[in-house]
N, C-alpha and C positions, 0 to 999 in steps of 0.2 A: 523740773517741775512735771507732774504727770496729772492726768484727769482721773479722778476716782468716782466711781459710781457707788453711792453710799445709801445706807438705810439707818435712820436715827430716830430717837424718841425725845420728847420734851418731858417736863415734869409731870404733866397730866397723862402721859402715856400715849400721846398722839404720835403716830408714825409719820416720818417725813422721808421722802426719797428724792434723790437728785444727783447731779454731777458737779463736783468742785475740783478746782485745780490746787494742788498742794505738793510740797517737796517729798513728803513721805506720809505713811499712814498716821503716825503720831502727830505730825503737823496738822493733818486733816482733823484729827480728834480734838486738838486744841482750838482750831478755827470754829469747829461746830460747837464746842463748849462755850466759846464767846457768844454764840447766838442762842444759848440756852438749850442746845441739843446735845444728846449723848449718843455716841456712835455705837451701833449694834454690830454692823459689819460693813466692809468696804472692799471693792475689787477695782483694779485699774480698768478703765474703759476699754483700753486696747487689748486686754488679755482675752476678751471673749469675742472680739471682732473678727469676722471672716470664718467663724466656725461653720461647718456644714450642718445643715438641717438633718435630723434623723429621718430615715424613711419610715413609711407606715409599718413595714415588717419589723424594723428595729423598735419602734414605738410599741408595737404589740407585744414583742418579747419582753421588753422592759416592764410593761404594765402587768403582764401575766406572772412574771417572776415575783414582782413586789406583792401582787395580790395573794399569791400562794403563801408567801412567807409571812405576810401580816396576818392572814387568816389563821395561821398556826400559832399566833401569839408572840411572834418575835417583834422586838422594838424596830422602829423605822430606821434607826441608825445601824443596828446589826443586820437588818435585812439589806440595806444598801451596801454594807461591807461585803456581804456574800455575793451580791450581784456584781460588784466591781472586781471581786477576785475570781470571777468565772474564767475558766481556761478557754483560750481561743478568742477572747474578746479583742477587737481592733484597738490599737493603742489610743487613737483619738477619741473613741467612745469611752474607753476606760478613764481617760483624763477628765471627761465630763462628769462621770459618776464620782470620781474622787473629789472634784471641785464641789459637787452637791453635798457629798459626805462632810467635807470640811466646813461648809456653811451650817449644816445641821448641828454639828458639834458646838458651834457658836451660839446655838439656841434659835437659829432662824427656822421658819417653817418650811415645809417641803416645797410648797408652791412658790415661795419667794426665792428659795435656793435654785429651783429650776428656771425660774424667770430670769435670773441673772445670767444663765448660760446662753441665752439668745438662740437656742436651737430646738426649743420645744414649741409646738403650736399653741395658739391662744385657746382653742377648744380644750386641750388637755389641761392647761393651767386653770381655766375656769372651772372645770369639773373637780379638780383637786382642791381648789379653794372651797367649793361647796361641800366636798367630802370632809374637809378639815373642820368646817363649821358644824356639820351634823355628826361627826364622829364615826362615820362609816367609810373610812378612806380605803379599806380593803375591797369593799363592794364596788366602790367607784373605780378602782384600778382594774377590777374584773371586767367592768363594762367597757372601760377604755381599751382593754385587751381585745375584747370581742369586736368593738368598733373598728379598730385599726386592722384587725385581721380580715374583716370583711372588705374594708377599703383597699387593702393590699390585694385581696382575691380578685376584686373587680378590675383593678389596674392590670393585674397579670393576665386576666381574660382578654382584655383589650389588646395587650401587647401580643399575646399568643395568636390572636386572630389576625393581627396585622403583619406577623412575621413573614408569611409566604408572599403576600403582595409586595412587601418592601424588598425582599430578596429578588423577586421577579423584576421589579423596577430597576434595581441596581444592576442586575444582570443585563437587562435591556440596554441601559446606558453604556455598560462596559462593552457590549457587542457592537453597538454603533460607533464607539470611539475606536475599537479595534479595526473595524472596516474602513473608517475614514482615515485613520493614521497609518495603517500598515498595508491594507489591500489596494485602496484607491491610488496611492503613489505609484504602484506598479503599472498603471495604465496611463501615466502622464506622458511618457514618451510616445506611446501610440496615439494619444489624442492630439499631441502637438503637431503631428503630421497630417491631421485631418482638416486643418484650417478652422473654419468657424464651427462652433459647437452649439447644441441646444442650450437654452437659457438655464434649464435645471441642471445640466452637466457642469456648465460654467460656474454656477452657484456652489455645487457640491465640491468641485475641484478647488474652488477658492477657500472653502471651509476646511478642506483637507490641508491645504498649504498653510493656513493660518494655525491649525492645531499642531502641525509638525514643526513649523519654524518660529512661531510666536506663541507657544503654549504658556509662557510666563505672563503674557498680557492677560490671558484668560484667567490665570490664577489670581492676578492682581484685581481683576474685575470681580471675581467671586468673593475675594477678601473684602473689597470695598462695599459690595452688596451686603455681606454679612454684618459689617459695621453699621451700615445705614439701617438695616432691619433691627439691629439691637437698639440703636437710638430711637428709632420710630416706635418700638414696642413699649417704650417708657412715656410715650406722649398719651395723656389721658384720653383725649378725644378719639384718637386713633384706636387705642385699645378698646374703648367702649364701642366704637363702630364695628370692629372685628368681632367682639363678643355678641353684638346684636345680630350680625350675619350668621353666627354659629347656631342661633336658635331659630332662624328664619330660612335657612337655606334648604332646598329640597332634599329629601331622603335623609341626609345626615343630620338635618336640623331636628328631626323627630328623635333620632338616637341621642343627640346631645341633651334634649329635654328630659328623656328618660334618665340618663346618667345624672343630671343635675338634681332631679327630683329624688332619686335614690339616695344621693349624697346628703341632700338637705334633710330628708326624712330621718335617716339614720343618725345624723348629728343632733337634730332637735330631740329625738327620742333619748339619746344618751344624756343630753344636758338637762332635759325635763325630769328624767328619772333620778338624776343626781341631786335634785332639789333646787336647781337654779330657777329664779323667777322667770316666768314665760317670756316677758319682754326682753330681758337680758339674753335669755336663750335664743330667742328669734334673731337678735342682732349678731350674736356670735355665730349662729348657724348660717345666717345669710352671708357672712364673710368667708365661710369655708366652702361655698359652692364652687368657686373658681371661675365665676363669670361676672365681670364688672357691671354689665348692663343689668343683670338680675340683682346683684348686690345693692346697687343704688336705689332699688325699689323698696328695700326694707325699712328705710326711714319712715316711709308713709305707712307700711304695714304695722310697725311698732306704734306709731301715733294712733292708728285706728284701734289696735288692741287696747291701748291705754284709755281710749275714750269709751270702751265697753263693747266694741264690735267683736263678735265671735271670731275666733282664729280662722275657722274654715272660710268665712266670708271674706276676711282680710286677705288670706292667701289666694282666693279665687281671682283677685285683681292682679297678681303677679304674672307678668308676661315672660314665660320661659320654663314654667312647670306644666306637667300634664294636668288635665282637669280632674283626673282620678284622685289627686292628692287632697283637694278640698272636700270632696264628697266622702272620702275615707275618714278625714279628720272630723267631719260633721258627725259621723257615726260614733267615733271616739268620744266626742263631747257629750253626745246624748246618753251614752252608756257609762260614762265616767272612766273609761279605759283608754285615754288619749295615748299614753306611752305604748300600750300594746298594739294599737292600731297604727301608730307611726312605725313601729318595728315591722308590722305586717306589710305596710305599703312599701318600706324600704326593701324587704326581701323580694316582694313582687316585682318592683322596678329593677332590681339587680338581675333577676332571672330574665326579665324582658330585655334589659340592655344587653345581656350575654347573647340572647337569641337574635336580636336586631344587629349586633356587631358581626355575628357569623353570617347573617343574610347579606349585610353590606359587603363583607369581604368576599363572599361567594359571587356577588355581582361584580366586584372590582376586578377579580382575577381574569375572567374572559375579556374584560375591557382592556386591561393591560396587555394581554396577549395580542389582541387585535391592534392596539397602538403600535406594538413592537413589530408585528407583521407589516403594518402600513409603512413604518419608517424604513424597514429593510427593503420592502417592495419599491419605495421611491428610489433608494440608492441603486437597486438592481436596474430599474427603468433608466436612471440617469446614466448608468454605465453602458447598457445595451443599446440605447437609442442612437448614439452616434455611430456605433458599430453597424447597426441595422441600416442606418442611412447611407453609410459608406458602401455597404454591399448593394443596396438599391441603385446607387449612383454607378457603380461598376457594371451591374446588370444592364442599366439603361444604355451605358456607353457601348456595351457589346452588342 
């Protein structure tokens, strides 16, 4: 027996989706028929489980290729065949495209076929559904390509800015481990002849002995710490508290607000331009921000918009966005060019995020250098202090 994820219709044409246990697809078809449903397509639930999510760069390439092919008049099936046959495509991505192609040949819509793969974001699925309803799927894929290209560019900018500080931090830790495990043990015999040692030297030699002789205990502690952090990251209250700190911490909090504002503006602009109702677009865009504390505020925002409150005023109440967002949206509402103003604020925030990230990394680099110098200085003092004291004792005795 296997679990099948199915899509079926009744005699009135109403679509039903669900999961049902059956020995085979034909058995599933018979079981659904007894319920007055006719199977459209089915897939074993385990066949899509564990698939990796596509990265923004991969989503951008997929959307751009489909947009170009569809705009030239090629059918969606033929366009996907061309995309799936592309040379150099990773095998796991090719299998996703071939599964989508198989579903399309059964008469399933593109959005439903992609949803079955469990590796496409809800934003993309929502925009494609809107494009299918309006008949401008090629334009929607073009906007998706631009959206994920900008998202990928922003992520790469942050990664590039953090590369040097991360390398510096790793090097600092490696230098400290090298000193403690290879250099300090050379002084052990000398220190053993000195009798009592300063507290800082005793502590450092104890740490050196622990790392040399009981390194496996440290690895076990680090492993357990990683497991605990992984479990803790799934606790809702803890995740919410961490996300709250992200937007209220000094210096980095402002940068996070800019990044979240840029991401939300770009997503909302893409959804709104694709024809999605503003309330649905708000809820979907709120879920793509990447901050649980901000995301949970969108239920109230959606309720305010439904009740007739202007979007700019509703978003002014969100704690985690920069104030410039609501004022820019207000201009868009008054001029009737909301999508254009959202694009404008997204680009502005992305440029500001890039500049703020570079400033933050510029500040972080000398801080890391000073921390490294301080740690190495402590080690030097711990080594030289007992030697200096022994020389002072010899001089005093003389």
